[in-house]
LUMMAR-543442 format. One line per 3 residues: number of its first residue (from 1); their letters; for each residue x, y, z of N, C-alpha, C, O. Coordinates in Angstrom, 2 decimals. Layout:
REM residues N
NUM) a) X,Y,Z,X,Y,Z,X,Y,Z,X,Y,Z  ...
//
This chain:
REM residues 64
1) mpk) -41.29,-17.66,32.52,-39.58,-18.02,32.69,-39.10,-16.13,32.39,-39.74,-15.48,31.57  -38.36,-15.74,32.89,-37.57,-14.60,32.68,-37.19,-14.38,31.22,-37.13,-15.33,30.45  -36.93,-13.07,30.81,-36.36,-12.70,29.61,-34.58,-13.25,29.43,-33.78,-13.17,30.36
4) qkt) -34.31,-13.67,28.36,-32.82,-13.82,28.52,-31.83,-12.56,28.18,-31.87,-11.95,27.11  -31.12,-12.32,29.04,-30.43,-10.78,29.16,-29.14,-11.13,28.00,-28.55,-12.19,27.81  -29.00,-9.90,27.37,-27.83,-9.83,26.27,-26.66,-9.74,27.14,-26.62,-9.07,28.17
7) hsg) -25.76,-10.43,26.70,-24.38,-10.21,27.33,-23.40,-8.73,27.15,-22.93,-8.44,26.05  -23.19,-7.94,28.28,-22.87,-6.54,28.18,-21.72,-6.46,27.45,-21.48,-5.55,26.66  -20.70,-7.76,27.79,-19.33,-7.20,26.97,-19.74,-7.88,25.47,-19.13,-7.31,24.57
10) akk) -20.36,-8.62,25.13,-20.56,-9.27,23.60,-21.12,-7.93,22.82,-20.48,-7.50,21.86  -22.30,-7.30,23.25,-23.03,-6.18,22.62,-21.94,-4.84,22.34,-22.21,-3.86,21.65  -21.04,-5.02,22.86,-19.81,-3.61,23.05,-18.93,-4.17,21.73,-18.32,-3.39,21.01
13) rfs) -18.95,-5.51,21.54,-17.67,-5.74,20.66,-18.04,-6.69,19.46,-17.28,-7.16,18.62  -19.41,-6.86,19.59,-19.73,-7.57,18.17,-21.09,-6.91,17.43,-21.73,-6.06,18.05  -21.53,-7.33,16.04,-22.82,-6.69,15.69,-23.04,-7.45,14.66,-22.08,-7.92,14.04
16) ltg) -24.41,-7.72,14.27,-24.72,-8.34,13.46,-25.01,-7.76,11.76,-25.33,-6.57,11.69  -24.95,-8.31,10.78,-24.99,-7.86,9.74,-26.29,-8.13,9.31,-26.99,-8.78,10.10  -26.84,-7.73,8.09,-27.97,-7.48,7.70,-28.21,-9.19,7.12,-29.36,-9.62,7.03
19) tgk) -27.26,-9.87,6.82,-27.85,-10.96,6.54,-27.51,-12.06,7.57,-27.65,-13.24,7.25  -27.04,-11.69,8.87,-26.81,-12.79,10.07,-25.73,-12.81,10.39,-25.41,-13.30,11.47  -24.74,-12.23,9.45,-23.24,-12.71,9.99,-22.74,-11.93,11.14,-23.25,-10.87,11.49
22) vkg) -21.57,-12.60,11.83,-21.33,-11.65,13.15,-20.06,-11.03,12.68,-19.13,-11.69,12.21  -20.05,-9.70,12.83,-19.04,-8.47,12.62,-18.40,-8.13,13.68,-18.99,-7.77,14.70  -16.89,-8.20,13.56,-16.10,-7.99,15.19,-14.84,-7.29,14.78,-14.69,-7.15,13.57
25) rhg) -13.99,-6.85,15.52,-13.01,-6.64,15.49,-11.49,-7.85,15.72,-11.39,-8.77,16.52  -10.43,-7.34,14.60,-9.40,-7.97,14.88,-8.68,-8.32,16.35,-8.52,-7.41,17.16  -8.36,-9.37,16.58,-7.47,-9.35,17.89,-6.02,-9.38,17.85,-5.54,-10.11,16.98
28) mss) -5.20,-8.73,18.62,-4.00,-8.95,18.65,-3.39,-7.38,18.16,-2.20,-7.24,17.88  -4.48,-6.13,18.09,-4.44,-5.11,17.42,-3.90,-4.05,18.13,-3.18,-3.29,17.49  -4.09,-3.83,19.38,-3.44,-3.05,20.64,-2.51,-2.94,21.21,-2.46,-1.98,21.98
31) hnl) -1.60,-3.66,21.14,-0.24,-3.51,21.58,0.95,-4.51,20.60,0.80,-5.26,19.62  1.85,-4.19,21.21,3.52,-4.41,20.49,3.51,-4.43,18.84,3.90,-5.31,18.08  2.93,-3.18,18.56,2.77,-2.78,17.40,4.11,-2.18,16.82,3.98,-1.66,15.71
34) ehk) 5.24,-2.16,17.32,6.69,-1.91,16.66,6.83,-3.03,15.66,6.99,-2.76,14.47  6.77,-4.13,16.05,7.13,-5.23,15.18,6.38,-5.83,13.98,6.76,-6.57,13.07  5.12,-5.25,14.28,4.20,-5.18,12.91,4.35,-4.60,11.74,5.28,-3.79,11.63
37) sak) 3.76,-4.80,10.94,4.18,-4.17,9.61,2.75,-3.43,9.37,1.65,-3.77,9.80  3.24,-1.98,8.31,2.24,-0.94,8.39,1.02,-1.66,7.73,-0.09,-1.23,8.03  1.11,-2.81,6.76,0.04,-3.30,6.18,-0.98,-4.07,7.04,-2.20,-4.11,6.95
40) rkr) -0.08,-4.70,7.92,-0.98,-5.53,9.06,-1.41,-4.57,10.15,-2.19,-4.95,11.02  -0.90,-3.26,10.13,-1.86,-2.81,11.25,-2.94,-1.83,10.31,-4.05,-1.63,10.81  -2.75,-1.45,9.48,-3.49,-1.09,8.68,-5.26,-1.90,8.51,-6.40,-1.43,8.50
43) dfa) -4.64,-3.48,8.39,-5.68,-4.32,8.16,-6.54,-4.67,9.48,-7.68,-5.14,9.53  -5.73,-4.34,10.47,-6.63,-4.20,11.70,-7.52,-2.98,11.87,-8.32,-3.07,12.80  -7.55,-1.99,11.24,-8.62,-1.38,11.39,-10.11,-1.70,11.02,-11.16,-1.29,11.51
46) rpi) -9.84,-2.64,9.89,-10.97,-3.01,9.42,-11.83,-4.22,10.03,-11.21,-5.28,10.14  -13.04,-4.21,10.39,-13.72,-5.05,10.86,-13.63,-6.76,10.13,-13.25,-7.11,9.01  -14.04,-7.41,11.05,-13.96,-9.08,10.16,-15.24,-9.60,10.66,-15.93,-9.19,11.59
49) mmh) -15.46,-10.85,9.63,-16.39,-11.34,9.82,-16.06,-12.58,10.72,-15.20,-13.39,10.37  -16.66,-12.69,11.68,-16.47,-14.00,12.77,-16.80,-15.03,11.97,-17.77,-15.14,11.22  -15.43,-16.17,12.30,-15.68,-17.43,11.72,-16.88,-18.34,12.10,-17.64,-18.33,13.07
52) ddt) -16.79,-19.18,10.97,-18.43,-20.14,11.45,-18.72,-20.65,12.52,-19.81,-20.67,13.09  -17.41,-21.23,12.91,-17.53,-22.41,14.11,-17.93,-21.01,15.50,-18.78,-21.25,16.35  -17.31,-19.92,15.48,-17.58,-18.87,16.87,-18.83,-18.10,16.74,-19.29,-17.48,17.70
55) apr) -19.51,-18.13,15.36,-20.58,-16.99,15.40,-21.88,-17.72,16.36,-22.33,-16.99,17.25  -22.42,-18.92,16.24,-23.42,-19.11,16.95,-23.07,-18.74,18.73,-23.95,-18.42,19.53  -22.01,-18.84,18.99,-21.58,-18.63,20.32,-22.15,-17.23,20.45,-23.05,-16.93,21.22
58) ikk) -21.45,-16.30,19.52,-21.33,-14.77,19.54,-22.79,-14.50,19.49,-23.17,-13.63,20.27  -23.61,-15.03,18.79,-25.22,-15.07,18.56,-25.83,-15.32,20.07,-26.45,-14.46,20.69  -25.61,-16.27,20.41,-26.39,-16.70,21.70,-26.38,-15.94,22.53,-27.39,-15.81,23.22
61) llg) -24.82,-14.84,22.87,-24.60,-14.15,23.83,-25.31,-12.71,23.42,-25.46,-11.86,24.29  -25.60,-12.56,22.49,-26.20,-11.61,21.64,-27.77,-11.68,21.92,-28.41,-10.63,22.02  -28.21,-12.59,22.01,-29.72,-12.98,22.31,-30.26,-13.18,20.69,-31.32,-12.68,20.32
64) k) -29.65,-13.75,20.06,-30.24,-13.93,18.60,-30.29,-15.57,18.41,-30.71,-16.05,17.36
//
């Protein structure tokens, strides 16, 4: 049986931490920035840990 290929889009957007959590970027962070507060825009720059419901799907795409 052939090997599972890693999803090209997922490998560019997500990474795994040492403990196995999925790290990614905030959504809604690259458009309509005029009406968003400075604090909110600063927080977009920091990565977030994906929700526990979403993480298994992303791990499957990453081949983990």
